[in-house]
ZADO-1210 file (C-alpha; in nm, 4 decimals, padded with zeros to 6 digits):
<atoms>
<atom x="01.0717" y="01.0554" z="00.6910" code="MET" pos="1"/>
<atom x="01.2049" y="00.7337" z="00.8415" code="MET" pos="2"/>
<atom x="01.1211" y="00.3687" z="00.7785" code="ASN" pos="3"/>
<atom x="01.1384" y="00.1228" z="01.0690" code="ASP" pos="4"/>
<atom x="00.9797" y="-00.1764" z="00.8918" code="ALA" pos="5"/>
<atom x="01.1999" y="-00.4834" z="00.8796" code="ALA" pos="6"/>
<atom x="01.1886" y="-00.7238" z="00.5872" code="THR" pos="7"/>
<atom x="01.0151" y="-00.9412" z="00.5015" code="PRO" pos="8"/>
<atom x="00.7233" y="-00.7419" z="00.6393" code="PHE" pos="9"/>
<atom x="00.5727" y="-00.7853" z="00.8952" code="PRO" pos="10"/>
<atom x="00.7592" y="-01.0753" z="01.0599" code="GLN" pos="11"/>
<atom x="01.1124" y="-00.9741" z="00.9583" code="GLY" pos="12"/>
<atom x="01.4019" y="-00.9428" z="01.2007" code="GLY" pos="13"/>
<atom x="01.5961" y="-00.6340" z="01.2977" code="LYS" pos="14"/>
<atom x="01.7321" y="-00.5686" z="00.9498" code="ASN" pos="15"/>
<atom x="01.5875" y="-00.2459" z="00.8081" code="VAL" pos="16"/>
<atom x="01.7331" y="-00.2135" z="00.4573" code="PRO" pos="17"/>
<atom x="01.6160" y="00.1419" z="00.3914" code="MET" pos="18"/>
<atom x="01.5721" y="00.3407" z="00.7139" code="PRO" pos="19"/>
<atom x="01.6085" y="00.6859" z="00.5585" code="GLU" pos="20"/>
<atom x="01.3463" y="00.7702" z="00.2982" code="ILE" pos="21"/>
<atom x="01.3278" y="01.1474" z="00.2642" code="MET" pos="22"/>
<atom x="01.4363" y="01.4698" z="00.4326" code="GLN" pos="23"/>
<atom x="01.2906" y="01.8138" z="00.3675" code="LEU" pos="24"/>
<atom x="01.4977" y="02.1212" z="00.4502" code="GLN" pos="25"/>
<atom x="01.3000" y="02.4456" z="00.4673" code="VAL" pos="26"/>
<atom x="01.5285" y="02.7472" z="00.4449" code="SER" pos="27"/>
<atom x="01.3052" y="03.0340" z="00.3354" code="LYS" pos="28"/>
<atom x="01.0978" y="03.2301" z="00.5834" code="ALA" pos="29"/>
<atom x="00.7204" y="03.2513" z="00.5494" code="LEU" pos="30"/>
<atom x="00.6048" y="03.5091" z="00.2976" code="SER" pos="31"/>
<atom x="00.2717" y="03.5498" z="00.4786" code="GLY" pos="32"/>
<atom x="00.0510" y="03.4108" z="00.7562" code="PRO" pos="33"/>
<atom x="00.0387" y="03.0305" z="00.7878" code="ASP" pos="34"/>
<atom x="-00.3274" y="02.9253" z="00.7308" code="PRO" pos="35"/>
<atom x="-00.2716" y="02.5554" z="00.8049" code="SER" pos="36"/>
<atom x="-00.4283" y="02.3906" z="01.1095" code="ALA" pos="37"/>
<atom x="-00.2232" y="02.1911" z="01.3609" code="PRO" pos="38"/>
<atom x="-00.2985" y="01.8168" z="01.3411" code="PRO" pos="39"/>
<atom x="-00.4531" y="01.8099" z="01.6894" code="ASP" pos="40"/>
<atom x="-00.7146" y="02.0622" z="01.5775" code="ARG" pos="41"/>
<atom x="-00.8239" y="01.8792" z="01.2662" code="LEU" pos="42"/>
<atom x="-01.1630" y="01.7105" z="01.2536" code="SER" pos="43"/>
<atom x="-01.2691" y="01.4411" z="01.0094" code="LEU" pos="44"/>
<atom x="-01.6051" y="01.4265" z="00.8421" code="ARG" pos="45"/>
<atom x="-01.7957" y="01.0983" z="00.8785" code="PRO" pos="46"/>
<atom x="-01.7486" y="00.8743" z="00.5760" code="ILE" pos="47"/>
<atom x="-02.0429" y="00.6892" z="00.4281" code="SER" pos="48"/>
<atom x="-01.9712" y="00.3189" z="00.4181" code="LEU" pos="49"/>
<atom x="-02.0148" y="00.1395" z="00.0884" code="LEU" pos="50"/>
<atom x="-02.2960" y="-00.1129" z="00.0690" code="ARG" pos="51"/>
<atom x="-02.2301" y="-00.4152" z="-00.1540" code="PRO" pos="52"/>
<atom x="-02.4774" y="-00.4835" z="-00.4309" code="THR" pos="53"/>
<atom x="-02.7102" y="-00.7593" z="-00.3157" code="SER" pos="54"/>
<atom x="-02.6681" y="-01.1162" z="-00.4399" code="ARG" pos="55"/>
<atom x="-02.3229" y="-01.0616" z="-00.5853" code="LEU" pos="56"/>
<atom x="-02.0641" y="-01.3255" z="-00.4888" code="PRO" pos="57"/>
<atom x="-01.7392" y="-01.2196" z="-00.3275" code="ARG" pos="58"/>
<atom x="-01.4352" y="-01.2284" z="-00.5518" code="ARG" pos="59"/>
<atom x="-01.1476" y="-01.4239" z="-00.4026" code="GLN" pos="60"/>
<atom x="-00.7836" y="-01.3600" z="-00.4865" code="PHE" pos="61"/>
<atom x="-00.5438" y="-01.6183" z="-00.3460" code="VAL" pos="62"/>
<atom x="-00.1880" y="-01.4897" z="-00.3075" code="VAL" pos="63"/>
<atom x="00.0715" y="-01.7676" z="-00.3242" code="THR" pos="64"/>
<atom x="00.4504" y="-01.8024" z="-00.3143" code="ALA" pos="65"/>
<atom x="00.5632" y="-02.1041" z="-00.5165" code="ASN" pos="66"/>
<atom x="00.9177" y="-02.2379" z="-00.4905" code="ARG" pos="67"/>
<atom x="01.0821" y="-02.4299" z="-00.7697" code="ASP" pos="68"/>
<atom x="01.2102" y="-02.7870" z="-00.7447" code="ALA" pos="69"/>
<atom x="01.5395" y="-02.6642" z="-00.5962" code="HIS" pos="70"/>
<atom x="01.3671" y="-02.4391" z="-00.3392" code="HIS" pos="71"/>
<atom x="01.5865" y="-02.1505" z="-00.4532" code="LYS" pos="72"/>
<atom x="01.3554" y="-01.9183" z="-00.6445" code="SER" pos="73"/>
<atom x="00.9998" y="-01.8121" z="-00.5777" code="THR" pos="74"/>
<atom x="00.7230" y="-01.7447" z="-00.8257" code="HIS" pos="75"/>
<atom x="00.4467" y="-01.5282" z="-00.6812" code="LEU" pos="76"/>
<atom x="00.0924" y="-01.5318" z="-00.8120" code="ALA" pos="77"/>
<atom x="-00.2680" y="-01.4257" z="-00.7743" code="ILE" pos="78"/>
<atom x="-00.5007" y="-01.7249" z="-00.8155" code="ASN" pos="79"/>
<atom x="-00.2058" y="-01.9186" z="-00.9614" code="GLN" pos="80"/>
<atom x="-00.2316" y="-01.7203" z="-01.2832" code="ARG" pos="81"/>
<atom x="00.0233" y="-01.5299" z="-01.4882" code="LEU" pos="82"/>
<atom x="-00.0380" y="-01.1669" z="-01.5739" code="PHE" pos="83"/>
<atom x="-00.0978" y="-01.2456" z="-01.9417" code="GLU" pos="84"/>
<atom x="-00.3446" y="-01.5274" z="-01.8743" code="ASP" pos="85"/>
<atom x="-00.7025" y="-01.4564" z="-01.9878" code="PRO" pos="86"/>
<atom x="-00.9045" y="-01.2135" z="-01.7766" code="ILE" pos="87"/>
<atom x="-01.1355" y="-01.3853" z="-01.5286" code="GLU" pos="88"/>
<atom x="-01.2970" y="-01.0956" z="-01.3391" code="ASP" pos="89"/>
<atom x="-01.5651" y="-00.8765" z="-01.4961" code="PHE" pos="90"/>
<atom x="-01.7280" y="-00.6355" z="-01.2483" code="PRO" pos="91"/>
<atom x="-02.0272" y="-00.4465" z="-01.3843" code="GLN" pos="92"/>
<atom x="-02.0270" y="-00.0680" z="-01.3945" code="VAL" pos="93"/>
<atom x="-02.2320" y="00.0843" z="-01.1124" code="GLY" pos="94"/>
<atom x="-02.2092" y="-00.2211" z="-00.8847" code="THR" pos="95"/>
<atom x="-02.0357" y="-00.2548" z="-00.5485" code="THR" pos="96"/>
<atom x="-01.8433" y="-00.5717" z="-00.4663" code="GLU" pos="97"/>
<atom x="-01.6465" y="-00.7324" z="-00.1842" code="ILE" pos="98"/>
<atom x="-01.3007" y="-00.8605" z="-00.2745" code="TRP" pos="99"/>
<atom x="-01.1133" y="-01.1027" z="-00.0487" code="GLU" pos="100"/>
<atom x="-00.7340" y="-01.1226" z="-00.0569" code="TYR" pos="101"/>
<atom x="-00.6423" y="-01.4658" z="00.0831" code="ILE" pos="102"/>
<atom x="-00.2719" y="-01.4387" z="00.1614" code="ASN" pos="103"/>
<atom x="-00.1102" y="-01.7816" z="00.1919" code="THR" pos="104"/>
<atom x="00.2427" y="-01.6436" z="00.1497" code="SER" pos="105"/>
<atom x="00.4805" y="-01.5413" z="00.4270" code="GLY" pos="106"/>
<atom x="00.4901" y="-01.1713" z="00.3367" code="ASP" pos="107"/>
<atom x="00.2513" y="-00.8812" z="00.3729" code="GLY" pos="108"/>
<atom x="00.1464" y="-00.7400" z="00.0357" code="HIS" pos="109"/>
<atom x="00.0293" y="-00.3802" z="-00.0222" code="PRO" pos="110"/>
<atom x="-00.2471" y="-00.4497" z="-00.2742" code="MET" pos="111"/>
<atom x="-00.3341" y="-00.1686" z="-00.5153" code="HIS" pos="112"/>
<atom x="-00.6423" y="-00.1527" z="-00.7419" code="VAL" pos="113"/>
<atom x="-00.6515" y="00.0773" z="-01.0429" code="HIS" pos="114"/>
<atom x="-00.9501" y="00.3002" z="-01.1397" code="LEU" pos="115"/>
<atom x="-01.1386" y="00.2899" z="-00.8091" code="VAL" pos="116"/>
<atom x="-01.0824" y="00.3823" z="-00.4486" code="GLN" pos="117"/>
<atom x="-01.2183" y="00.1395" z="-00.1922" code="PHE" pos="118"/>
<atom x="-01.2797" y="00.0848" z="00.1777" code="GLN" pos="119"/>
<atom x="-01.1259" y="-00.1792" z="00.4026" code="LEU" pos="120"/>
<atom x="-01.4085" y="-00.3933" z="00.5394" code="LEU" pos="121"/>
<atom x="-01.2254" y="-00.6230" z="00.7813" code="ASN" pos="122"/>
<atom x="-00.9620" y="-00.8913" z="00.8204" code="ARG" pos="123"/>
<atom x="-00.9744" y="-01.2464" z="00.9552" code="GLN" pos="124"/>
<atom x="-00.7107" y="-01.5078" z="01.0300" code="ARG" pos="125"/>
<atom x="-00.7292" y="-01.8462" z="00.8547" code="PHE" pos="126"/>
<atom x="-00.5389" y="-02.1746" z="00.8444" code="ASP" pos="127"/>
<atom x="-00.3137" y="-02.0818" z="00.5538" code="ALA" pos="128"/>
<atom x="-00.1276" y="-02.4152" z="00.5375" code="LYS" pos="129"/>
<atom x="-00.4412" y="-02.6293" z="00.5245" code="ALA" pos="130"/>
<atom x="-00.6207" y="-02.3964" z="00.2854" code="TYR" pos="131"/>
<atom x="-00.3205" y="-02.3800" z="00.0511" code="LEU" pos="132"/>
<atom x="-00.2971" y="-02.7593" z="00.0375" code="ALA" pos="133"/>
<atom x="-00.6656" y="-02.7857" z="-00.0537" code="ALA" pos="134"/>
<atom x="-00.6356" y="-02.5009" z="-00.3032" code="TYR" pos="135"/>
<atom x="-00.3398" y="-02.6560" z="-00.4839" code="ARG" pos="136"/>
<atom x="-00.5174" y="-02.9925" z="-00.4979" code="SER" pos="137"/>
<atom x="-00.8190" y="-02.8169" z="-00.6503" code="TRP" pos="138"/>
<atom x="-00.5989" y="-02.6566" z="-00.9159" code="ILE" pos="139"/>
<atom x="-00.4440" y="-02.9903" z="-01.0142" code="THR" pos="140"/>
<atom x="-00.7989" y="-03.1216" z="-01.0667" code="GLN" pos="141"/>
<atom x="-00.8655" y="-02.8505" z="-01.3247" code="GLY" pos="142"/>
<atom x="-01.0379" y="-02.5933" z="-01.1011" code="ARG" pos="143"/>
<atom x="-01.3924" y="-02.7365" z="-01.1082" code="PRO" pos="144"/>
<atom x="-01.6162" y="-02.4555" z="-00.9745" code="PRO" pos="145"/>
<atom x="-01.8323" y="-02.6908" z="-00.7693" code="ALA" pos="146"/>
<atom x="-01.5420" y="-02.8201" z="-00.5591" code="THR" pos="147"/>
<atom x="-01.3436" y="-02.5026" z="-00.4961" code="ARG" pos="148"/>
<atom x="-01.2275" y="-02.5058" z="-00.1312" code="PRO" pos="149"/>
<atom x="-01.4738" y="-02.3143" z="00.0844" code="ALA" pos="150"/>
<atom x="-01.2824" y="-02.0431" z="00.2671" code="LEU" pos="151"/>
<atom x="-01.5290" y="-02.0482" z="00.5560" code="THR" pos="152"/>
<atom x="-01.4037" y="-02.3958" z="00.6557" code="ARG" pos="153"/>
<atom x="-01.0541" y="-02.2591" z="00.7191" code="TYR" pos="154"/>
<atom x="-01.1291" y="-01.9390" z="00.9110" code="LEU" pos="155"/>
<atom x="-00.9755" y="-01.9567" z="01.2584" code="THR" pos="156"/>
<atom x="-01.0001" y="-01.6122" z="01.4143" code="GLY" pos="157"/>
<atom x="-01.2503" y="-01.3370" z="01.4818" code="PRO" pos="158"/>
<atom x="-01.3268" y="-01.0634" z="01.2334" code="VAL" pos="159"/>
<atom x="-01.1123" y="-00.7569" z="01.3050" code="THR" pos="160"/>
<atom x="-01.2194" y="-00.4063" z="01.2106" code="ALA" pos="161"/>
<atom x="-00.9888" y="-00.1593" z="01.0324" code="PRO" pos="162"/>
<atom x="-00.7398" y="00.0304" z="01.2449" code="ALA" pos="163"/>
<atom x="-00.8001" y="00.4030" z="01.2836" code="ALA" pos="164"/>
<atom x="-00.5482" y="00.4895" z="01.0130" code="GLU" pos="165"/>
<atom x="-00.7104" y="00.2396" z="00.7743" code="GLU" pos="166"/>
<atom x="-01.0571" y="00.3918" z="00.7810" code="GLU" pos="167"/>
<atom x="-01.1760" y="00.5971" z="00.4867" code="GLY" pos="168"/>
<atom x="-01.0964" y="00.5821" z="00.1180" code="TRP" pos="169"/>
<atom x="-00.7953" y="00.3810" z="00.0036" code="LYS" pos="170"/>
<atom x="-00.6274" y="00.2810" z="-00.3196" code="ASP" pos="171"/>
<atom x="-00.3749" y="00.0514" z="-00.1490" code="THR" pos="172"/>
<atom x="-00.4136" y="-00.1739" z="00.1549" code="ILE" pos="173"/>
<atom x="-00.1800" y="-00.4245" z="00.3209" code="VAL" pos="174"/>
<atom x="-00.2852" y="-00.7896" z="00.3045" code="ALA" pos="175"/>
<atom x="-00.0968" y="-00.9491" z="00.5986" code="PRO" pos="176"/>
<atom x="00.0229" y="-01.3119" z="00.5791" code="PRO" pos="177"/>
<atom x="-00.2177" y="-01.5734" z="00.7086" code="GLY" pos="178"/>
<atom x="-00.5066" y="-01.3287" z="00.6901" code="MET" pos="179"/>
<atom x="-00.8095" y="-01.2717" z="00.4698" code="VAL" pos="180"/>
<atom x="-00.8278" y="-00.9009" z="00.3880" code="THR" pos="181"/>
<atom x="-01.1693" y="-00.7846" z="00.2667" code="ARG" pos="182"/>
<atom x="-01.2264" y="-00.4613" z="00.0767" code="ILE" pos="183"/>
<atom x="-01.5405" y="-00.3010" z="-00.0681" code="VAL" pos="184"/>
<atom x="-01.5220" y="-00.1408" z="-00.4133" code="LEU" pos="185"/>
<atom x="-01.7756" y="00.0545" z="-00.6204" code="ARG" pos="186"/>
<atom x="-01.7128" y="00.0337" z="-00.9937" code="PHE" pos="187"/>
<atom x="-01.7806" y="00.3688" z="-01.1544" code="ASP" pos="188"/>
<atom x="-01.5994" y="00.5191" z="-01.4502" code="VAL" pos="189"/>
<atom x="-01.4972" y="00.8851" z="-01.4704" code="PRO" pos="190"/>
<atom x="-01.7317" y="01.1109" z="-01.6707" code="PRO" pos="191"/>
<atom x="-01.6088" y="01.2649" z="-01.9964" code="PRO" pos="192"/>
<atom x="-01.4330" y="01.5994" z="-01.9671" code="ILE" pos="193"/>
<atom x="-01.6482" y="01.8823" z="-02.1027" code="ASP" pos="194"/>
<atom x="-01.5272" y="02.0070" z="-02.4375" code="GLY" pos="195"/>
<atom x="-01.2587" y="01.7438" z="-02.4839" code="ILE" pos="196"/>
<atom x="-01.3301" y="01.4745" z="-02.7390" code="ARG" pos="197"/>
<atom x="-01.2161" y="01.1205" z="-02.6748" code="GLY" pos="198"/>
<atom x="-01.2372" y="01.1393" z="-02.2933" code="THR" pos="199"/>
<atom x="-01.5461" y="00.9207" z="-02.2613" code="ARG" pos="200"/>
<atom x="-01.4685" y="00.5768" z="-02.1221" code="THR" pos="201"/>
<atom x="-01.5395" y="00.3009" z="-02.3701" code="SER" pos="202"/>
<atom x="-01.6597" y="-00.0210" z="-02.2096" code="LEU" pos="203"/>
<atom x="-01.5443" y="-00.2889" z="-02.1674" code="PRO" pos="204"/>
<atom x="-01.2348" y="-00.1251" z="-02.0172" code="ALA" pos="205"/>
<atom x="-00.9372" y="-00.3135" z="-01.8767" code="THR" pos="206"/>
<atom x="-00.7574" y="-00.2192" z="-01.5534" code="TYR" pos="207"/>
<atom x="-00.5196" y="-00.4028" z="-01.3227" code="ILE" pos="208"/>
<atom x="-00.4603" y="-00.4876" z="-00.9591" code="GLN" pos="209"/>
<atom x="-00.1181" y="-00.5653" z="-00.8169" code="HIS" pos="210"/>
<atom x="00.1098" y="-00.5717" z="-00.5170" code="CYS" pos="211"/>
<atom x="00.2766" y="-00.2318" z="-00.4850" code="HIS" pos="212"/>
<atom x="00.6182" y="-00.3853" z="-00.4118" code="MET" pos="213"/>
<atom x="00.8024" y="-00.3577" z="-00.7430" code="LEU" pos="214"/>
<atom x="00.9733" y="-00.6969" z="-00.7156" code="GLU" pos="215"/>
<atom x="00.6396" y="-00.8635" z="-00.6412" code="HIS" pos="216"/>
<atom x="00.4339" y="-00.7069" z="-00.9188" code="GLU" pos="217"/>
<atom x="00.7111" y="-00.7922" z="-01.1639" code="ASP" pos="218"/>
<atom x="00.6971" y="-01.1493" z="-01.0316" code="ASN" pos="219"/>
<atom x="00.3289" y="-01.1943" z="-01.1248" code="GLU" pos="220"/>
<atom x="00.1335" y="-01.0526" z="-00.8288" code="ILE" pos="221"/>
<atom x="-00.0448" y="-00.8488" z="-01.0930" code="MET" pos="222"/>
<atom x="-00.3631" y="-00.9374" z="-01.2771" code="ARG" pos="223"/>
<atom x="-00.5974" y="-00.7541" z="-01.5149" code="PRO" pos="224"/>
<atom x="-00.9715" y="-00.7173" z="-01.4660" code="TRP" pos="225"/>
<atom x="-01.2321" y="-00.5696" z="-01.6951" code="GLN" pos="226"/>
<atom x="-01.5262" y="-00.3426" z="-01.6175" code="ILE" pos="227"/>
<atom x="-01.8318" y="-00.4087" z="-01.8319" code="ILE" pos="228"/>
<atom x="-02.1879" y="-00.2808" z="-01.8826" code="TYR" pos="229"/>
</atoms>
């Protein structure tokens, strides 16, 4: 398995810091007939698309890269919050929501949501520089809900559908820079395991979302959310 992605992804140069990921060496002969199907003979079953619960607002998660006064270090964040800040997102069990990752940073972020699998709805380009300026001004004013910058004013491109390899159920999806990445999530909890006490989910239950790049999640692109009745 080889990696040809330059860093920072996706606009990086020719430097590929880790081209070789894994090699499998099969030395033993088959012990019986091979029942697997060649990839070109596989067929996929149609996947039912999730339908968002009516009248629920979209949750917006603004990804930012903030440099210090010396422009040497970068603090990353979701909604300009630290991981240990109070929880702000409380999806209700049994509902289906749309989440929007608004990536104002210069990197693509593989966003991962715990508990649920989801579907990629679409992506859309936006004026990241102008939106970020308005967003930071809004934060300095104390985040008044009535004056939060309206994302629709900064959208600049057409809505793009998922690529073929992005269709279906996901637990991680790339949020490219300068793009709004929209996903659809249904919030169900696993049923208790028959015969095993203590396996019933007790609500409210806290889970997290984060960038799946280790350096990024450790640098605050990680936030908790809580599922409630």
